[in-house]
ZAZA-296384 format. One record per residue (C-alpha): residue in three letters; x, y, z. Coordinates in steps of 0.001 Angstrom, whole numbers, padded with zeros to 6 digits, always signed. Last residue first. Layout:
! ZAZA-296384
ALAXYZ/...
END
This chain:
! ZAZA-296384
GLN+173878+179248-103493/PRO+173565+177480-106815/MET+170607+175452-107157/HIS+171012+171673-108025/GLU+167805+170615-109881/TYR+165521+167688-108737/VAL+163291+166071-111153/VAL+160728+163598-110523/GLU+159872+161382-113213/PRO+156327+161523-114783/SER+157578+163834-117281/ALA+154817+165018-119786/GLN+152972+166940-117268/CYS+155728+169079-115677/GLU+157147+169818-119222/ASP+153872+170903-120363/TYR+153421+173278-117340/VAL+156906+174647-117984/GLY+155910+175476-121863/GLU+152795+177268-120932/ASN+154771+179453-118734/GLU+157066+180474-121612/GLU+153757+181114-123659/SER+152356+183285-121299/LEU+149223+182521-119126/LYS+145910+184254-120360/THR+143994+181312-121348/GLU+144702+179474-118255/HIS+143121+182450-116323/ILE+139994+181893-118349/GLY+139923+178322-117280/TYR+140119+179415-113575/PRO+137020+181320-113445/GLU+136788+184878-112943/CYS+136557+186247-109512/VAL+132842+187951-108968/GLN+132860+191401-108196/MET+130986+192069-104845/SER+127157+192626-104698/ILE+125926+195714-103015/ASP+124914+195205-099569/ASP+127171+198041-098400/ASP+124092+200483-099677/ALA+121825+198752-097277/LYS+124241+199135-094591/THR+124702+202761-095465/GLN+121054+203355-094912/LYS+120860+201636-091747/ASN+124123+203688-090531/ILE+122257+206926-091617/THR+119299+205755-089432/CYS+121332+205096-086723/PRO+123322+208036-087045/SER+120042+210310-087042/LYS+118739+209711-083741/LYS+121813+211218-081660/ARG+121652+214296-084220/ILE+117955+215193-083580/PHE+118762+214959-079741/CYS+121619+217187-080303/TYR+119717+219521-082374/ILE+116884+219405-079968/ASN+119463+220196-077140/ILE+121026+222758-078773/ILE+117785+224552-079682/VAL+116646+224383-075938/SER+119938+225832-074744/VAL+119799+228757-077188/THR+116214+229602-075925/LEU+117091+229368-072564/LEU+119920+231330-072805/GLY+117811+234073-074647/CYS+115135+233530-071772/LEU+118152+234602-069314/ILE+119319+237387-071078/GLY+115716+238775-071356/VAL+115465+238326-067722/LEU+118299+240135-066798/VAL+117709+242841-069249/SER+114193+243318-067325/LEU+115802+242998-064111/ALA+118527+245781-065043/ILE+115490+248259-066487/VAL+113380+247731-063381/SER+116461+248365-061120/ASP+117182+251476-063095/SER+113298+252597-063298/THR+113070+252405-059618/ASP+116283+254323-058906/SER+115512+257107-061414/THR+112112+257437-059973/SER+113826+258762-056676/SER+111141+258728-054120/SER+109763+262125-053317/PRO+110515+263146-049947/PRO+107168+263263-047758/LEU+105124+266313-048225/LYS+104407+268072-045236/LEU+100870+268574-044207/THR+098285+271339-045313/GLU+096077+272287-042395/ASN+092380+272800-043352/ALA+089482+274846-041963/ILE+086122+275049-043680/VAL+083731+278078-043299/THR+080101+277868-045017/TRP+078899+281279-045414/GLU+075190+282047-045638/GLY+073625+282771-048970/TYR+073775+285778-051182/GLY+070723+287241-052818/ASN+067391+285763-053788/ASP+068606+285599-057631/THR+071261+283489-056314/TYR+074585+283893-054619/ALA+076375+281181-052809/ARG+078809+281000-049940/VAL+081939+279394-049233/GLY+085027+280384-046620/PHE+088117+278440-046642/ILE+090519+278807-043779/TYR+094070+277713-043997/CYS+096433+276574-041607/SER+100179+275857-042784/GLU+102286+272877-042546/ASP+103541+273316-045965/ILE+102570+276429-048188/LEU+099804+276606-050520/GLY+100578+277776-054038/THR+097864+276323-055729/ILE+093866+276458-054996/VAL+092153+274396-057571/SER+088629+275376-058010/PHE+085229+273651-057786/THR+081690+273706-059247/ASN+082525+274467-063002/GLY+079058+273213-064110/ASN+078683+275566-067057/THR+076243+277744-065173/SER+078497+279663-063284/ASN+077244+283084-063723/ARG+079830+284638-061493/PHE+082661+282752-059702/GLN+084704+284597-057348/LEU+087850+284025-056018/ILE+089037+286135-053167/LYS+092074+285733-051454/SER+092996+286806-047810/LEU+096391+286161-046548/ILE+096641+286589-042581/ASN+099116+288215-040827/ASN+097025+289307-037913/ASP+097406+293075-039365/ASP+095945+292019-042786/VAL+097437+290550-045867/MET+095932+290788-049646/
END
């Protein structure tokens, strides 16, 4: 209801308000406007006195863009995630290299122990004599039988 002074009057009434509901939310207020609220109680003895409250609404600041904030938070989170992943990969590679650097020493020691396998022993000279061909035996017999030095002329 609007009167001659361009004042909007609204009446909200609570009757039999025994459920503890002692407040009211007033919506639809206009920025930078003056509002006067009057409150009085009604009991079995009748109406109480008016309590007048004057309030002025303020202009709301422009709401900050939540998408900018959330985008920067998401970008930062992704960056931190990537850095954590790179750190994990780096630690794994360093551990692998450290273990690999230590392991050749132990592997070399094991292979050196395996290299200590005894070599095949050469056969004694006596066994070789039995394997000589008959043709060669004749030559050796001639050398042993003749004490004289024999020189042969070799054709060129």
